[in-house]
C-alpha positions in Angstrom: 44.1 34.1 1.4 46.3 31.5 -0.6 47.5 31.7 -3.8 45.1 28.4 -4.7 42.3 30.2 -3.2 42.9 33.5 -5.2 43.3 31.1 -8.5 39.8 29.8 -8.1 38.0 32.7 -6.8 39.4 34.9 -9.7 38.5 32.2 -12.2 34.9 31.7 -11.1 34.5 35.6 -11.5 36.0 35.5 -14.9 33.5 33.0 -15.8 30.8 34.9 -14.3 31.7 37.8 -16.4 32.2 35.8 -19.3 28.6 34.6 -19.2 27.2 37.5 -18.0 28.8 40.6 -19.7 30.6 38.8 -22.7 28.4 36.9 -24.0 25.9 39.7 -24.5 28.3 41.7 -26.7 27.6 41.8 -30.1 31.3 40.9 -31.6 32.6 39.2 -34.4 33.5 35.8 -32.8 36.4 35.4 -35.7 38.0 38.8 -35.0 37.3 38.5 -31.2 39.4 34.9 -31.3 42.3 36.6 -33.5 42.3 39.5 -31.3 42.6 37.6 -28.0 45.4 35.6 -30.1 47.7 38.6 -31.0 47.1 39.9 -27.4 48.7 36.5 -26.0 51.5 36.6 -28.1 52.4 40.6 -27.7 52.3 39.3 -23.9 54.4 36.4 -24.3 57.2 38.6 -26.3 56.7 41.1 -23.4 57.1 38.8 -20.8 59.9 37.0 -22.2 62.0 40.2 -22.8 61.1 41.2 -19.0 59.3 44.5 -19.9 56.0 43.0 -18.5 56.5 42.0 -15.0 53.9 38.9 -14.1 55.2 38.7 -10.5 55.6 35.8 -8.1 52.7 34.0 -9.0 54.0 33.1 -12.4 52.8 32.6 -16.0 49.8 30.5 -15.3 48.4 32.8 -12.8 48.9 35.6 -15.3 47.3 33.7 -18.5 44.8 32.2 -16.5 43.4 34.7 -14.2 45.1 38.0 -15.0 44.9 38.3 -18.3 40.8 37.6 -18.7 40.5 39.5 -15.8 41.9 42.4 -18.1 39.7 41.6 -21.1 36.2 41.1 -19.1 36.9 44.4 -17.5 37.0 46.3 -20.9 33.9 44.3 -21.6 32.2 45.2 -18.2 33.0 48.8 -18.9 31.4 48.6 -22.4 28.4 46.9 -20.6 27.9 49.1 -17.7 28.0 52.4 -20.1 25.5 51.3 -22.5 23.3 53.9 -23.7 20.7 55.1 -26.6 18.9 51.8 -26.7 17.8 50.6 -30.0 15.2 47.8 -30.7 15.6 45.6 -33.4 12.9 43.0 -34.7 13.7 40.0 -37.2 12.0 37.0 -38.1 13.8 34.0 -37.9 14.0 30.2 -38.5 15.6 27.4 -36.5 18.7 25.8 -37.5 18.8 21.9 -38.3 21.0 19.8 -36.5 22.6 16.3 -37.7 24.0 14.1 -35.0 25.1 10.3 -34.9 27.1 7.9 -36.5 27.0 5.9 -39.9 24.3 3.6 -37.8 22.7 6.0 -35.8 21.8 9.1 -37.6 19.3 11.6 -36.2 18.3 15.1 -37.1 16.8 18.1 -34.6 16.1 21.4 -34.4 18.1 23.7 -32.0 18.3 26.9 -30.2 20.4 28.9 -32.8 18.7 30.4 -35.2 19.0 32.2 -39.1 17.9 35.9 -38.7 15.8 37.6 -41.6 18.7 39.1 -44.0 21.3 37.1 -42.1 21.5 39.6 -39.8 24.8 39.4 -37.2 26.1 36.6 -39.1 29.6 36.3 -37.5 27.9 37.2 -34.2 27.4 33.8 -32.8 26.1 34.6 -29.0 23.5 37.0 -30.8 21.9 33.9 -32.8 22.7 31.4 -29.8 20.4 31.1 -26.9 21.3 29.0 -23.5 17.3 28.7 -23.6 15.3 25.2 -23.6 13.9 24.8 -27.2 10.1 25.0 -25.6 10.7 28.5 -25.3 11.4 29.0 -29.0 8.6 26.4 -30.1 6.0 27.7 -32.4 7.9 31.3 -32.1 9.4 33.0 -35.5 10.0 36.0 -34.8 12.4 37.9 -32.3 13.3 41.5 -31.0 16.1 42.7 -29.5 17.2 45.8 -27.3 20.6 47.1 -27.9 22.3 49.7 -26.2 25.8 51.3 -27.4 28.4 51.0 -24.9 31.6 54.2 -24.4 33.9 51.7 -26.2 31.6 51.3 -29.0 30.3 47.8 -29.0 26.9 46.9 -29.1 25.1 45.1 -26.1 22.2 43.2 -26.3 20.0 44.1 -23.3 16.5 42.3 -23.7 15.2 39.6 -25.9 11.7 38.6 -26.9 10.2 35.9 -28.5 6.7 35.8 -30.5 4.6 34.5 -33.2 3.6 36.5 -35.7 0.7 35.4 -38.3 1.8 34.8 -42.2 -0.3 35.9 -44.8 
């Protein structure tokens, strides 16, 4: 397997882990970005001081494949060790989005939702779904099943949408 082949295969694996595992972990998006930024800075210093040896493939391979694989591995361990399922039910409403320019302006609902009591305010993926809008049409209640992983992070396992009657 050539260097380019490894880069492509492991990059695709990283993307698959990101979509299936990391996006289902309940994390504060801003804290996650800050931690990744700090880890990159620490790795950069360690590489410059030759404490962290990156091998013959170089910095591009390390930051493009190895580093994301390490981060994804922690999330995978947490995901696979999820236990003690807890169900949480929330009423929700859709977010309104505005797109366009000065002369062409449109409003519409999105699949990003607001939960009761502003639950999971900073967990973007818990309130945003890669589903079509038709699945959410005329629904106003969502039930999550969360599990707690061995590393202490919540994992969103199952999601149900339904309509409740308002009195």
